[in-house]
N, CA, C and O of each residue as an XYZ file, in Angstrom:
808
protein
N     118.722     91.695    114.664
C     117.228     91.223    114.573
C     116.870     92.425    115.813
O     117.310     92.192    116.938
N     116.137     93.594    115.603
C     115.451     94.023    116.579
C     114.378     93.625    117.312
O     114.069     92.440    117.186
N     113.621     94.406    118.162
C     112.619     93.961    118.709
C     111.103     93.629    117.877
O     110.727     94.531    117.129
N     110.312     92.511    117.964
C     109.311     92.360    117.168
C     108.078     91.889    118.254
O     108.321     90.844    118.857
N     106.945     92.473    118.522
C     105.978     91.958    119.325
C     104.624     92.642    118.914
O     104.448     93.519    118.069
N     103.773     92.057    119.676
C     102.398     92.664    119.346
C     101.605     92.841    120.660
O     101.805     92.071    121.600
N     100.754     93.795    120.733
C      99.699     93.948    121.754
C      98.659     94.744    121.886
O      98.542     95.688    121.105
N      97.888     94.561    122.703
C      96.451     95.110    122.696
C      96.172     96.114    123.582
O      96.366     95.697    124.724
N      95.717     97.514    123.563
C      95.324     98.123    124.958
C      93.737     98.247    124.611
O      93.335     98.583    123.497
N      92.951     97.954    125.627
C      91.439     97.782    125.557
C      91.160     98.909    126.540
O      91.600     98.864    127.689
N      90.388     99.973    126.060
C      89.931    101.189    126.789
C      88.736    101.211    127.445
O      87.660    101.049    126.869
N      88.879    101.431    128.788
C      87.461    101.665    129.348
C      86.618    100.443    129.838
O      85.427    100.447    130.150
N      87.790     99.044    129.839
C      86.959     98.079    130.311
C      87.756     97.400    131.701
O      88.938     97.648    131.938
N      87.059     96.667    132.415
C      87.851     96.117    133.575
C      88.492     94.547    133.249
O      88.026     93.810    132.380
N      89.480     94.252    133.999
C      90.209     93.241    133.674
C      89.517     91.846    133.697
O      90.054     90.992    132.992
N      88.422     91.487    134.391
C      87.548     90.417    134.421
C      86.661     90.558    133.056
O      86.266     89.536    132.494
N      86.362     91.852    132.540
C      85.627     91.927    131.624
C      86.553     91.390    130.477
O      86.083     90.445    129.843
N      87.443     91.715    130.213
C      88.590     91.507    129.097
C      88.570     89.891    129.179
O      88.109     89.167    128.297
N      89.225     89.397    130.551
C      89.521     87.995    130.427
C      88.022     87.218    129.937
O      88.112     86.346    129.073
N      86.973     87.478    130.376
C      85.778     86.910    129.972
C      85.835     86.944    128.376
O      85.851     85.934    127.673
N      85.864     88.294    127.900
C      85.739     88.219    126.392
C      86.756     87.602    125.777
O      86.456     87.330    124.614
N      88.115     87.185    126.159
C      88.796     86.301    125.638
C      88.588     84.971    125.011
O      89.252     84.409    124.139
N      87.215     84.480    125.828
C      86.671     83.154    125.453
C      87.967     82.143    125.277
O      88.227     81.473    124.278
N      88.653     82.208    126.420
C      89.835     80.898    126.536
C      90.805     81.110    125.795
O      91.668     80.239    125.898
N      91.082     82.107    124.908
C      92.097     82.257    124.314
C      93.405     82.614    125.307
O      93.091     83.137    126.377
N      94.721     82.406    125.090
C      95.752     82.454    125.880
C      96.257     83.913    125.836
O      96.719     84.394    124.801
N      96.144     84.666    127.106
C      97.232     85.969    126.767
C      97.315     86.361    128.304
O      96.656     85.853    129.211
N      98.201     87.307    128.401
C      98.753     88.104    129.587
C      97.715     89.404    129.729
O      97.484     90.263    128.877
N      97.263     89.300    130.829
C      96.257     90.632    130.739
C      96.747     91.391    132.127
O      97.079     90.814    133.162
N      96.715     92.700    131.924
C      97.132     93.710    133.145
C      95.872     94.055    133.837
O      94.786     93.690    133.388
N      96.004     94.812    135.018
C      94.993     95.367    135.691
C      94.629     96.896    135.225
O      95.643     97.515    134.903
N      93.730     97.452    135.145
C      93.360     98.850    134.829
C      94.309     99.959    134.912
O      94.329    100.409    136.058
N      95.186    100.626    134.030
C      96.152    101.544    134.351
C      95.721    102.518    133.310
O      95.556    102.157    132.145
N      95.504    103.939    133.765
C      95.512    105.047    132.857
C      93.957    104.879    132.079
O      93.830    105.445    130.993
N      92.798    104.109    132.634
C      91.785    103.640    132.148
C      92.003    102.685    131.064
O      91.124    102.757    130.204
N      92.814    101.903    130.868
C      93.027    100.849    129.929
C      93.503     99.586    130.372
O      94.142     99.499    131.421
N      93.241     98.583    129.650
C      93.740     97.298    130.160
C      94.487     96.777    128.994
O      94.022     96.717    127.856
N      96.051     96.284    129.458
C      96.845     95.620    128.325
C      96.598     94.233    128.372
O      96.388     93.607    129.410
N      96.639     93.568    126.767
C      96.430     92.484    126.758
C      97.525     92.020    125.732
O      97.769     92.645    124.700
N      98.291     90.630    126.192
C      99.375     90.369    125.472
C      99.277     88.812    124.945
O      99.618     87.785    125.531
N      98.680     88.991    123.610
C      98.012     87.387    123.387
C      99.245     86.582    122.955
O     100.255     87.085    122.463
N      99.030     85.144    123.217
C     100.335     84.354    122.865
C     100.482     84.205    121.735
O     101.635     83.913    121.419
N      99.463     84.318    120.602
C      99.531     84.296    119.220
C      99.606     85.449    118.742
O      98.650     86.028    118.224
N     101.047     86.038    118.891
C     101.540     87.450    118.632
C     101.719     87.569    116.978
O     101.726     88.607    116.317
N     101.858     86.234    116.519
C     102.119     86.730    114.776
C     100.994     86.662    113.979
O     100.899     87.358    112.968
N      99.997     85.775    114.387
C      98.901     85.947    113.376
C      97.369     86.030    114.211
O      96.311     85.872    113.601
N      97.419     86.256    115.437
C      96.064     86.503    116.047
C      95.668     87.718    116.572
O      94.490     87.922    116.867
N      96.553     88.561    116.719
C      96.372     89.765    117.457
C      95.305     90.794    116.543
O      94.839     91.729    117.195
N      94.989     90.722    115.454
C      94.255     91.459    114.777
C      92.791     91.233    114.954
O      91.936     92.031    115.335
N      92.653     89.730    114.529
C      91.568     89.113    114.736
C      91.117     89.352    116.394
O      90.008     89.834    116.622
N      91.729     89.112    117.147
C      91.555     89.189    118.457
C      90.977     90.548    119.120
O      90.051     90.664    119.924
N      91.858     91.610    118.501
C      91.440     93.029    118.693
C      90.302     93.530    118.218
O      89.638     94.353    118.847
N      89.980     93.071    117.056
C      88.533     93.223    116.572
C      87.465     92.510    117.262
O      86.403     93.125    117.349
N      87.531     91.098    117.876
C      86.557     90.505    118.667
C      86.449     91.094    119.914
O      85.299     91.237    120.327
N      87.748     91.631    120.918
C      87.363     92.236    122.090
C      86.566     93.646    121.764
O      85.535     93.940    122.369
N      87.128     94.456    120.784
C      86.192     95.742    120.696
C      84.766     95.547    120.367
O      83.878     96.230    120.878
N      84.532     94.495    119.406
C      82.991     94.169    119.456
C      82.441     93.453    120.424
O      81.227     93.645    120.481
N      82.898     92.614    121.306
C      82.321     92.092    122.307
C      82.515     92.996    123.464
O      81.904     92.503    124.413
N      82.994     93.908    123.745
C      83.127     94.769    125.026
C      82.730     96.012    124.704
O      82.886     96.864    125.578
N      82.075     96.467    123.286
C      81.571     97.621    122.393
C      82.425     98.668    123.288
O      81.938     99.370    124.174
N      84.022     98.642    122.831
C      84.752     99.737    123.223
C      85.898     99.851    122.225
O      85.853     99.157    121.210
N      87.029    100.764    122.461
C      87.765    100.944    121.466
C      89.107     99.922    122.119
O      89.492     99.756    123.277
N      89.474     99.490    121.114
C      90.981     98.633    120.910
C      92.006     99.101    120.150
O      91.983     99.197    118.923
N      92.951     99.408    120.906
C      94.325     99.588    119.809
C      95.399     98.560    119.923
O      96.050     98.244    120.919
N      95.455     98.079    118.640
C      96.354     96.895    118.411
C      97.676     97.457    118.145
O      97.631     98.494    117.484
N      98.963     97.012    118.514
C     100.152     97.554    117.805
C     101.138     96.405    117.806
O     101.406     95.632    118.726
N     101.650     96.464    116.497
C     102.649     95.669    116.198
C     103.950     96.340    115.631
O     104.056     97.275    114.837
N     104.966     95.549    116.307
C     106.367     96.530    116.309
C     107.038     95.198    115.206
O     106.878     94.009    115.481
N     107.639     95.585    114.206
C     108.476     94.568    113.356
C     109.812     94.736    113.454
O     110.127     95.767    112.860
N     110.661     94.235    113.895
C     112.271     94.323    113.599
C     112.730     95.653    114.405
O     113.863     96.079    114.180
N     111.841     96.376    115.399
C     111.877     97.547    115.776
C     112.146     98.769    114.740
O     112.757     99.803    115.012
N     111.572     98.436    113.526
C     111.713     99.241    112.368
C     110.348    100.037    112.145
O     110.215    101.252    111.999
N     109.339     99.015    112.158
C     108.036     99.370    111.434
C     107.176     99.194    112.734
O     107.336     98.256    113.515
N     106.058    100.395    112.920
C     105.165    100.289    113.589
C     103.822    100.161    112.951
O     103.608    101.140    112.236
N     102.929     99.377    112.955
C     101.313     99.132    112.716
C     100.511     99.170    113.845
O     100.652     98.338    114.742
N      99.634    100.106    113.891
C      98.660    100.478    114.707
C      97.348    100.636    114.114
O      96.984    101.462    113.277
N      96.435     99.344    114.910
C      95.091     99.357    114.155
C      94.029     99.578    115.399
O      93.968     98.919    116.437
N      93.196    100.716    114.989
C      92.118    101.042    116.057
C      90.840    100.432    115.671
O      90.389    100.552    114.532
N      90.260     99.788    116.591
C      88.837     99.386    116.454
C      87.777     99.976    117.356
O      88.159    100.077    118.522
N      86.569    100.382    117.128
C      85.677    100.911    118.015
C      84.431     99.925    117.443
O      84.099     99.695    116.280
N      83.869     99.430    118.729
C      82.677     98.672    118.818
C      83.081     97.581    117.461
O      82.219     97.316    116.624
N      84.228     97.111    117.390
C      84.323     96.003    116.360
C      84.942     96.568    114.898
O      85.667     95.897    114.163
N      84.571     97.719    114.681
C      84.960     98.547    113.391
C      86.271     98.970    113.126
O      86.697     99.503    114.150
N      87.009     98.981    112.340
C      88.470     99.280    112.027
C      88.197    100.680    111.546
O      87.592    100.954    110.509
N      88.798    101.699    112.565
C      88.454    102.663    112.428
C      89.827    103.713    111.738
O      89.691    104.765    111.112
N      90.886    103.134    112.039
C      92.151    103.843    111.751
C      93.354    102.792    111.657
O      93.537    101.891    112.475
N      94.112    103.035    110.581
C      95.339    102.174    110.250
C      96.491    102.652    110.061
O      96.756    102.962    108.900
N      97.513    102.862    111.090
C      98.491    103.419    110.796
C      99.660    102.762    110.706
O      99.931    102.075    111.691
N     100.668    102.765    109.555
C     102.093    101.876    109.522
C     102.931    102.940    109.226
O     102.592    103.689    108.310
N     104.071    103.169    109.895
C     105.169    103.915    109.792
C     106.415    103.319    110.170
O     106.467    102.558    111.136
N     107.542    103.639    109.402
C     107.551    104.344    108.300
C     106.821    103.405    107.026
O     106.700    102.180    107.032
N     106.434    104.237    106.080
C     106.012    103.577    104.900
C     106.800    102.486    104.397
O     107.908    102.781    103.950
N     106.482    101.415    104.385
C     107.483    100.258    104.126
C     108.291    100.125    103.031
O     109.362     99.520    103.000
N     107.602    100.869    101.876
C     108.446    100.902    100.716
C     109.396    101.934    100.635
O     110.293    101.891     99.794
N     109.257    103.015    101.570
C     110.385    104.106    101.860
C     111.521    103.138    102.870
O     112.749    103.232    102.866
N     110.770    102.324    103.599
C     112.083    101.758    104.804
C     112.730    100.610    103.723
O     113.939    100.644    103.497
N     111.891     99.625    103.087
C     112.714     98.793    102.290
C     113.217     99.187    101.033
O     114.089     98.465    100.548
N     112.903    100.038    100.494
C     113.379    100.463     99.059
C     112.078    100.364     98.168
O     111.051     99.862     98.627
N     112.160    100.909     96.744
C     111.118    100.481     95.754
C     110.853     99.286     95.652
O     109.690     98.881     95.635
N     111.815     98.567     95.571
C     111.801     97.164     95.087
C     110.559     96.432     96.318
O     110.092     95.299     96.207
N     110.271     97.277     97.282
C     109.533     96.852     98.368
C     107.969     96.197     97.894
O     107.248     95.480     98.587
N     107.710     96.691     96.492
C     106.587     96.572     95.655
C     106.185     94.919     95.590
O     105.121     94.369     95.874
N     107.212     94.465     95.198
C     107.201     92.960     95.411
C     107.096     92.223     97.056
O     108.035     92.194     97.851
N     105.826     91.705     97.281
C     105.848     90.880     98.346
C     106.726     89.793     98.503
O     106.993     89.349     99.620
N     107.309     89.218     97.209
C     108.358     88.143     97.555
C     109.679     88.737     97.792
O     110.558     88.098     98.372
N     109.830     89.772     97.426
C     111.041     90.455     97.764
C     111.366     90.849     99.160
O     112.422     90.729     99.781
N     110.172     91.366     99.526
C     110.164     91.631    101.206
C     110.213     90.421    102.021
O     110.585     90.487    103.192
N     109.888     89.399    101.520
C     110.247     87.866    102.454
C     111.306     88.044    102.900
O     111.393     87.685    104.075
N     112.515     88.606    102.315
C     113.573     88.197    103.038
C     113.994     89.124    104.257
O     114.991     88.910    104.946
N     113.144     90.141    104.433
C     112.804     90.885    105.501
C     111.914     90.248    106.781
O     111.751     90.753    107.892
N     111.455     89.128    106.327
C     110.287     88.594    107.477
C     108.921     88.806    106.787
O     108.627     89.779    106.092
N     108.175     87.812    107.065
C     106.681     87.651    106.445
C     105.858     88.677    107.312
O     105.422     88.384    108.426
N     105.677     89.938    106.694
C     105.186     90.734    107.393
C     103.518     90.570    107.443
O     102.853     91.003    108.384
N     102.985     89.927    106.363
C     101.647     89.488    106.266
C     101.394     88.376    107.454
O     100.262     88.346    107.937
N     102.311     87.532    107.911
C     101.907     86.584    109.001
C     102.114     87.278    110.227
O     101.730     86.753    111.272
N     102.812     88.668    110.236
C     102.875     89.100    111.656
C     101.626     90.314    111.918
O     101.530     91.189    112.779
N     100.794     89.953    110.833
C      99.504     90.633    111.026
C      99.364     92.035    110.315
O      98.302     92.658    110.330
N     100.576     92.518    109.652
C     100.090     93.764    108.862
C      99.583     93.697    107.403
O      99.990     92.937    106.525
N      98.584     94.667    107.310
C      97.657     94.504    106.206
C      98.573     94.887    105.030
O      99.031     96.027    104.961
N      98.873     93.857    104.014
C      99.704     94.192    102.710
C      98.891     95.121    101.902
O      99.473     95.856    101.105
N      97.600     95.168    102.023
C      96.996     96.401    101.270
C      97.583     97.794    101.809
O      98.256     98.604    101.172
N      97.202     97.860    103.009
C      97.970     99.332    103.675
C      99.300     99.430    103.179
O      99.775    100.565    103.183
N     100.026     98.484    102.745
C     101.581     98.624    102.611
C     101.472     98.722    100.990
O     102.547     98.756    100.391
N     100.548     98.759    100.399
C     100.694     99.187     99.022
C     100.906     97.748     97.865
O     101.150     97.724     96.658
N     100.679     96.610     98.909
C     100.982     95.488     98.241
C      99.944     94.635     97.765
O     100.206     93.505     97.351
N      98.686     95.131     97.797
C      97.486     94.601     97.211
C      96.220     95.328     97.738
O      96.301     96.263     98.534
N      95.123     94.881     97.286
C      93.717     95.401     97.693
C      93.616     95.622     99.425
O      94.218     94.939    100.254
N      92.780     96.653     99.685
C      92.630     96.821    101.031
C      91.553     97.391    101.378
O      91.031     98.187    100.598
N      91.007     97.133    102.557
C      89.970     97.831    102.928
C      90.146     98.954    104.210
O      89.179     99.459    104.780
N      91.209     99.169    104.461
C      92.021    100.040    105.188
C      91.343    101.257    105.244
O      91.034    101.718    104.146
N      90.984    101.998    106.377
C      90.462    103.290    106.373
C      91.741    104.364    106.391
O      91.602    105.573    106.209
N      92.847    103.782    106.611
C      93.753    104.826    106.416
C      94.025    105.576    107.996
O      93.304    105.282    108.950
N      94.883    106.328    108.084
C      95.235    107.190    109.236
C      94.866    108.789    109.038
O      95.158    109.506    108.082
N      94.211    109.089    110.110
C      93.733    110.333    110.176
C      94.034    110.785    111.636
O      93.393    110.197    112.507
N      94.923    111.750    112.034
C      95.084    112.014    113.561
C      93.956    112.613    114.246
O      93.541    112.336    115.371
N      93.491    113.508    113.385
C      92.182    114.435    114.317
C      91.052    113.333    114.259
O      90.264    113.397    115.202
N      90.831    112.372    113.370
C      89.698    111.620    113.384
C      89.896    110.589    114.432
O      88.974    110.215    115.157
N      91.166    110.113    114.506
C      91.383    109.191    115.732
C      91.047    109.672    117.004
O      90.347    109.071    117.819
N      91.617    110.885    117.169
C      91.474    111.473    118.533
C      89.943    111.898    118.702
O      89.510    111.749    119.845
N      89.150    112.347    117.858
C      87.693    112.490    118.065
C      87.277    111.347    118.409
O      86.687    111.204    119.480
N      87.528    110.210    117.477
C      86.405    108.858    117.750
C      86.939    108.309    119.270
O      86.132    107.845    120.076
N      88.502    108.424    119.591
C      88.800    107.879    121.069
C      88.267    108.824    121.989
O      88.033    108.463    123.143
N      88.043    110.012    121.612
C      87.599    110.923    122.790
C      88.626    111.269    123.710
O      88.317    111.695    124.823
N      90.024    111.108    123.310
C      91.067    111.234    124.008
C      92.531    111.481    123.116
O      92.826    110.891    122.076
N      93.237    112.373    123.722
C      94.557    112.556    123.101
C      94.687    113.852    122.398
O      93.750    114.647    122.325
N      96.039    114.094    121.799
C      96.493    115.291    121.225
C      96.681    115.091    119.750
O      97.670    114.426    119.442
N      95.857    115.575    118.699
C      95.974    115.257    117.461
C      97.217    115.902    117.087
O      97.973    115.209    116.406
N      97.618    117.138    117.396
C      98.702    117.829    116.882
C     100.202    117.180    117.381
O     101.288    117.425    116.855
N      99.950    116.284    118.546
C     101.174    115.561    118.894
C     101.172    114.283    118.367
O     102.225    113.645    118.360
N      99.995    113.741    117.856
C      99.999    112.418    117.165
C     100.801    112.782    115.981
O     101.807    112.097    115.794
N     100.501    113.895    115.003
C     100.962    114.121    113.743
C     102.501    114.327    113.947
O     103.343    113.994    113.112
N     102.746    114.859    115.038
C     104.373    115.257    115.175
C     104.929    113.797    115.144
O     105.806    113.512    114.328
N     104.406    112.804    116.072
C     105.206    111.418    115.989
C     105.188    110.835    114.998
O     106.217    110.293    114.594
N     104.020    110.767    114.306
C     103.742    109.856    113.052
C     105.011    110.450    111.948
O     105.718    109.651    111.333
N     105.156    111.813    111.823
C     105.962    112.461    110.785
C     107.637    112.297    111.067
O     108.577    112.321    110.273
N     107.597    112.126    112.502
C     108.945    112.371    113.263
C     110.002    111.189    112.661
O     109.588    110.225    112.016
N     111.228    111.383    112.930
C     112.391    110.515    112.681
C     112.480    109.374    114.040
O     112.515    109.832    115.182
N     112.500    108.384    113.884
C     112.938    107.515    115.226
C     113.800    106.518    114.818
O     113.656    105.891    113.769
N     114.849    106.323    115.753
C     115.898    105.058    115.468
C     115.153    103.967    115.614
O     115.112    103.216    114.639
N     114.367    103.585    116.857
C     113.431    102.664    117.281
C     112.022    102.707    117.107
O     111.466    103.686    117.606
N     111.266    101.820    116.477
C     109.847    101.798    116.299
C     108.980    101.660    117.955
O     107.822    101.969    118.235
N     109.919    101.158    118.711
C     109.178    100.823    119.960
C     109.166    102.348    120.830
O     108.287    102.569    121.663
N     110.108    103.218    120.564
C     110.029    104.670    121.118
C     108.853    105.453    120.614
O     108.150    106.142    121.353
N     108.649    105.302    119.173
C     107.409    105.780    118.316
C     106.197    105.244    118.970
O     105.347    106.075    119.290
N     105.927    103.736    119.276
C     105.163    103.359    119.858
C     104.505    104.043    121.505
O     103.368    104.315    121.889
N     105.856    104.124    122.144
C     105.635    104.369    123.384
C     105.162    106.160    123.522
O     104.373    106.567    124.374
N     105.712    106.873    122.690
C     105.378    108.317    122.823
C     104.038    108.527    122.017
O     103.363    109.534    122.232
N     103.607    107.482    120.991
C     102.196    107.563    120.417
C     100.959    106.960    121.523
O      99.762    107.246    121.541
N     101.499    106.311    122.144
C     100.527    105.741    123.473
C     100.069    107.085    124.234
O      98.920    107.500    124.388
N     101.498    107.749    124.743
C     101.331    108.917    125.774
C     100.427    110.056    124.910
O      99.508    110.647    125.477
N     100.744    110.306    123.559
C      99.919    111.373    123.163
C      98.387    110.816    122.770
O      97.691    111.587    122.110
N      97.919    109.722    123.085
C      96.838    109.259    123.041
C      96.026    108.954    124.348
O      94.930    108.401    124.432
N      97.001    109.554    125.566
C      96.528    109.444    126.681
C      96.178    107.798    127.096
O      95.269    107.456    127.852
N      97.112    106.911    126.421
C      97.070    105.670    126.732
C      98.360    105.227    127.684
O      99.124    106.163    127.917
N      98.694    104.047    128.226
C      99.615    103.689    128.898
C     100.826    103.587    128.006
O     100.813    102.973    126.939
N     101.992    104.289    128.551
C     103.329    104.079    127.654
C     103.782    102.660    128.034
O     104.493    102.013    127.266
N     103.399    102.207    129.143
C     104.456    101.023    129.760
C     104.369     99.990    128.780
O     105.389     99.444    128.360
N     103.033     99.628    128.317
C     102.857     98.161    127.527
C     103.824     98.362    126.135
O     104.123     97.324    125.545
N     104.291     99.568    125.623
C     105.401     99.442    124.501
C     106.493     98.903    124.787
O     107.065     99.124    125.855
N     106.961     98.092    123.850
C     108.072     97.117    124.086
C     107.877     95.805    124.252
O     108.664     94.960    123.828
N     106.707     95.520    124.946
C     106.120     94.248    125.494
C     105.230     93.394    124.428
O     104.246     93.826    123.827
N     105.810     92.041    124.321
C     104.633     91.138    123.763
C     104.851     89.779    124.589
O     105.892     89.540    125.202
N     103.878     89.021    124.539
C     103.781     87.600    125.403
C     105.207     86.930    125.456
O     105.584     86.552    126.565
N     105.841     86.788    124.632
C     106.995     86.196    124.452
C     108.108     86.812    125.275
O     109.052     86.161    125.721
N     107.912     88.242    125.460
C     108.920     88.844    126.038
C     108.630     89.016    127.662
O     109.481     89.194    128.534
N     107.189     88.914    127.827
C     106.954     89.000    129.158
C     107.232     87.575    129.823
O     107.551     87.525    131.011
N     107.124     86.548    129.143
C     107.351     85.257    129.771
C     108.784     84.914    129.925
O     109.060     83.886    130.544
N     109.725     85.650    129.435
C     111.220     85.434    129.489
C     111.667     86.196    130.499
O     112.384     85.692    131.363
N     111.243     87.763    130.544
C     111.923     88.700    131.434
C     110.654     89.685    131.780
O     110.650     90.895    131.554
N     109.603     88.957    132.358
C     108.668     90.022    132.674
C     108.953     90.825    133.997
O     108.332     91.858    134.246
N     109.915     90.312    134.836
C     110.093     91.255    136.037
C     110.475     92.379    135.638
O     110.309     93.259    136.483
N     111.031     92.790    134.452
C     111.264     94.151    133.956
C     110.099     94.937    133.452
O     110.275     96.063    132.986
N     109.000     94.431    133.520
C     107.630     95.097    133.173
C     107.447     95.845    134.039
O     107.626     95.546    135.220
N     106.916     97.369    133.496
C     106.532     98.397    134.675
C     105.066     98.481    134.308
O     104.632     99.619    134.484
N     104.276     97.720    133.905
C     102.815     98.075    133.586
C     101.974     97.348    134.629
O     100.799     97.117    134.341
N     102.462     96.958    135.826
C     101.586     96.194    136.705
C     101.729     94.731    136.842
O     102.544     94.173    136.107
N     101.010     94.002    137.730
C     100.671     92.722    137.815
C     100.053     92.333    136.666
O      99.162     93.022    136.169
N     100.476     91.161    136.120
C      99.830     90.322    134.988
C      98.855     89.281    135.493
O      98.897     88.740    136.598
N      98.090     89.103    134.659
C      97.085     87.918    134.950
C      97.308     86.750    133.778
O      97.486     87.079    132.605
N      97.284     85.488    134.166
C      97.526     84.769    132.945
C      96.072     84.058    132.540
O      95.372     83.345    133.260
N      95.855     84.445    131.258
C      94.373     83.697    130.749
C      94.332     82.709    129.980
O      95.193     83.048    129.169
N      93.956     81.712    129.630
C      92.514     81.382    130.825
C      93.205     80.969    132.045
O      92.559     80.671    133.049
């Protein structure tokens, strides 16, 4: 099994503001880095999308949530002021798992992606309110990043989804050091984390 993790990047907020907005939810939080704060929720499997939307609405800012599953699939959700504005999942799970991936039951042998927070509808497994992904729209809404570089990364071939995550963060002008890390990794081997000191909340 490859790496699986989830984290959130909160743009333009202070660490204290983020911790206050967590409302008692358990997470590890960074100091601002490149104009953004990293949040590593303890509930990586189920809680990260709801927490990302909550932080975005509470802080009236952009939050980019990333899930890597088995170092194969990268799902990135972006909220602005609490609204989901971009939903990227690469590679296409149907391409990755094969045509039989249209059956959610058959995908269960690879792990329950729904429980990991991946939008089943965005994966073609059911109805969805997903806005989909558009590199130009995303960059324009975030007011940062390089749309052409984002497109290159989304269309490129990567052996590891973590590498795609890091490059995508860089293309969006966000810290690359958060890629590869989730709460469970940080609590076990956090000494290798290059994203600065961490504060445990609450």
